[in-house]
C-alpha positions in Angstrom: -0.9 4.5 22.5 1.5 7.3 22.2 2.8 7.9 18.8 6.2 7.0 17.6 8.6 9.0 16.0 10.3 6.5 13.8 7.8 3.7 13.1 4.7 4.4 11.9 3.7 0.7 11.0 4.2 -1.6 14.0 2.9 -5.0 14.5 3.2 -7.4 17.4 2.6 -10.9 17.3 0.0 -10.6 14.8 -2.2 -13.7 14.2 -5.2 -14.8 12.0 -7.0 -17.8 12.0 -10.0 -19.1 9.9 -10.8 -22.2 11.8 -7.8 -24.6 11.2 -6.2 -22.6 8.7 -3.7 -19.9 10.0 -3.5 -16.8 7.2 -1.1 -15.0 9.5 1.1 -16.6 12.4 3.0 -14.1 14.9 4.2 -11.3 12.8 6.0 -8.7 14.0 7.0 -5.9 11.8 7.8 -2.4 11.8 8.3 0.0 9.2 9.8 3.4 9.5 8.7 7.0 8.6 9.4 7.6 5.0 9.9 4.0 3.7 8.8 2.3 0.3 8.1 -1.0 2.0 7.7 -3.7 -0.4 5.7 -6.8 1.1 6.6 -9.8 -0.7 5.3 -13.3 -0.9 3.5 -15.9 -3.2 -0.3 -15.9 -3.6 -2.2 -16.9 -0.5 1.2 -15.9 2.0 -0.7 -13.4 3.9 0.1 -10.3 2.6 -3.5 -9.3 1.6 -4.8 -10.3 5.3 -1.8 -8.5 6.9 -3.1 -4.9 4.9 -6.7 -5.8 6.0 -5.6 -5.7 9.3 -3.4 -2.8 9.1 -6.1 -0.9 7.5 -8.7 -1.5 10.3 -10.7 -3.8 7.7 -10.1 -7.0 9.5 -9.5 -7.9 13.6 -6.5 -10.1 14.2 -7.2 -13.5 16.0 -4.6 -12.5 18.5 -2.0 -9.8 18.7 -2.0 -6.2 18.1 -0.9 -3.4 15.4 -0.7 0.1 15.1 -0.3 2.7 12.6 0.9 6.4 13.0 0.7 5.6 16.9 -2.9 4.6 17.2 -4.1 1.0 17.8 -6.0 -0.4 14.7 -8.6 -1.9 16.8 -9.0 0.3 19.7 -8.2 3.5 17.6 -9.7 2.4 14.3 -11.2 5.9 13.4 -7.9 7.6 14.0 -5.9 5.2 12.1 -8.5 5.7 8.9 -7.7 9.4 9.3 -4.1 9.2 8.5 -4.2 6.3 5.7 -4.8 5.8 1.9 -5.8 2.8 0.5 -5.6 1.3 -3.1 -7.1 -2.5 -2.9 -6.0 -4.5 -6.1 -9.5 -4.0 -7.6 -10.5 -0.6 -6.7 -14.5 0.0 -7.0 -16.0 3.2 -8.5 -19.0 4.4 -9.9 -19.0 3.9 -13.7 -21.6 6.1 -14.8 -19.9 9.1 -12.8 -17.2 11.3 -13.8 -13.6 11.1 -12.3 -14.8 14.4 -10.6 -17.8 13.5 -9.2 -16.2 10.0 -7.7 -13.4 11.7 -6.3 -15.9 14.4 -4.8 -17.9 11.1 -3.3 -14.6 10.0 -2.0 -13.3 13.5 -0.6 -16.8 14.0 1.3 -16.4 10.9 3.1 -13.1 11.8 4.2 -14.6 14.9 5.7 -13.6 17.4 2.8 -16.8 19.8 3.1 -15.1 21.7 0.0 -13.5 19.3 -2.3 -13.1 21.2 -5.7 -9.8 22.6 -5.2 -8.3 19.5 -3.3 -9.7 17.5 -6.3 -7.9 19.7 -8.8 -4.6 19.9 -6.9 -4.7 16.1 -6.9 -5.1 15.6 -10.4 -2.6 18.4 -11.0 0.2 16.3 -9.1 -0.7 12.8 -10.7 -0.6 14.9 -14.3 -4.1 13.9 -14.7 -6.1 17.1 -15.5 -8.3 17.2 -18.3 -10.1 13.9 -17.6 -12.4 15.3 -14.8 -15.5 15.2 -16.9 -14.9 11.7 -18.4 -17.1 8.7 -16.9 -15.0 6.2 -15.2 -16.2 3.5 -17.6 -14.3 4.9 -20.3 -11.3 4.7 -18.5 -8.5 2.3 -19.2 -6.9 0.0 -16.5 -4.1 2.5 -16.1 -6.3 5.8 -15.9 -8.4 3.5 -13.3 -5.5 3.1 -11.2 -4.5 6.9 -11.3 -8.0 7.8 -10.0 -7.5 5.4 -7.4 -4.3 6.8 -6.5 -6.4 10.0 -6.3 -8.9 9.0 -3.8 -6.4 7.3 -1.8 -4.5 10.7 -1.1 -7.3 13.1 -1.5 -7.2 13.6 2.3 -3.4 13.8 2.6 -2.5 10.9 4.5 0.8 9.9 6.3 0.7 6.2 5.1 -0.5 5.1 1.8 -1.3 1.0 1.6 -1.1 -0.5 -2.1 -2.5 -4.1 -2.6 -0.9 -5.1 -6.0 -1.2 -1.7 -7.4 0.4 -2.9 -10.7 -2.1 -5.9 -11.4 -3.4 -5.8 -15.0 -1.2 -3.0 -16.0 0.9 -2.9 -19.5 4.6 -1.9 -19.2 3.9 1.6 -19.8 1.1 1.6 -16.7 3.5 0.0 -14.5 6.2 2.4 -15.3 4.1 5.8 -14.9 2.2 4.2 -11.4 6.2 3.7 -10.2 7.2 7.3 -10.9 3.5 8.5 -9.1 4.8 6.2 -6.1 8.3 7.6 -6.2 6.7 10.8 -6.2 4.5 10.6 -3.2 7.3 9.7 -1.2 9.8 12.1 -2.2 7.7 15.3 -2.8 4.5 14.7 -0.2 6.8 12.8 2.3 3.9 9.6 2.1 5.1 6.3 3.9 4.5 3.5 1.2 3.4 -0.2 2.0 3.2 -1.8 -1.2 1.9 -5.7 -1.4 3.5 -6.8 -4.5 4.8 -10.2 -6.6 6.6 -8.3 -8.9 10.3 -8.4 -8.1 11.4 -5.8 -11.2 9.4 -3.0 -9.5 10.7 -3.8 -5.9 14.0 -3.5 -7.2 13.0 0.0 -8.7 11.1 1.4 -6.0 11.2 0.1 -2.8 13.5 0.9 -0.2 13.1 -1.8 2.7 11.9 -5.3 1.6 9.9 -8.0 3.7 9.2 -11.5 2.6 6.0 -13.6 3.9 5.8 -17.1 3.6 2.6 -18.8 4.6 1.8 -16.5 7.3 5.1 -16.3 8.6 7.6 -13.2 8.1 10.8 -14.8 7.3 13.2 -11.7 6.0 13.1 -8.1 6.3 16.0 -5.7 5.4 16.6 -2.8 3.1 16.9 -3.4 -0.1 20.7 -2.5 -0.4 21.3 -4.5 2.6 19.7 -7.3 0.9 21.9 -7.2 -2.3 24.9 -7.3 -0.3 23.9 -10.4 1.7 22.9 -12.2 -1.8 25.6 -10.8 -3.3 26.3 -14.3 -5.5 22.9 -13.9 -6.7 22.4 -12.2 -10.4 19.1 -11.0 -10.0 16.4 -10.2 -7.0 14.4 -12.9 -8.2 17.3 -15.6 -7.4 17.6 -13.4 -4.0 13.6 -14.1 -3.1 14.1 -17.7 -4.2 17.0 -18.3 -2.0 15.3 -16.5 0.9 12.1 -18.8 0.4 13.9 -21.8 0.4 15.8 -20.9 4.0 
């Protein structure tokens, strides 16, 4: 499949069924290079299923998807080389230090001498000085920052974030928001973010999509969305308006 210069994520008629339950139904989606795409939806809407398919962790029942021009099923290894992924609850080795955890993930990504790369990433994330502390001693916000570090250690083109602010306090949410924007602007990484926090969408995302019971019911840029629903006074009202249609 030839690499697209415009779209880094494409899904065509993507469907995922579990016996009689349809988690994802005929999803068609395109995300442009350089976007921060906010994927909205209620719990159980199919957001995580979508991300699992796009990150090659799950095969669709029908349809197909590509990331960076590579088919998620036929070219899964090529996709994995080009993406980073931060799940909602990232797993680390609690008894290892931050450096040791990142060294492990770096070597899995094919980085043979990761020391300089780890220092570069921690410096970018303003997290130097914590390399030798064990992960078991870290707060949720600190763990998320190390989670981001492991996801970008190999310089991905696309970063998938699944409810990245879950469990964070207001300061942790603010800090993570700043990191996401920096990754997009300074490193040019396209961000695909599952979230239910509308306040973060308004402050972070350039484009939004709304998933309802496995179906994509809306997609547009954030500025266009605010213009279309100019009578609503908040993004929450816009979201409820979209879901009710």
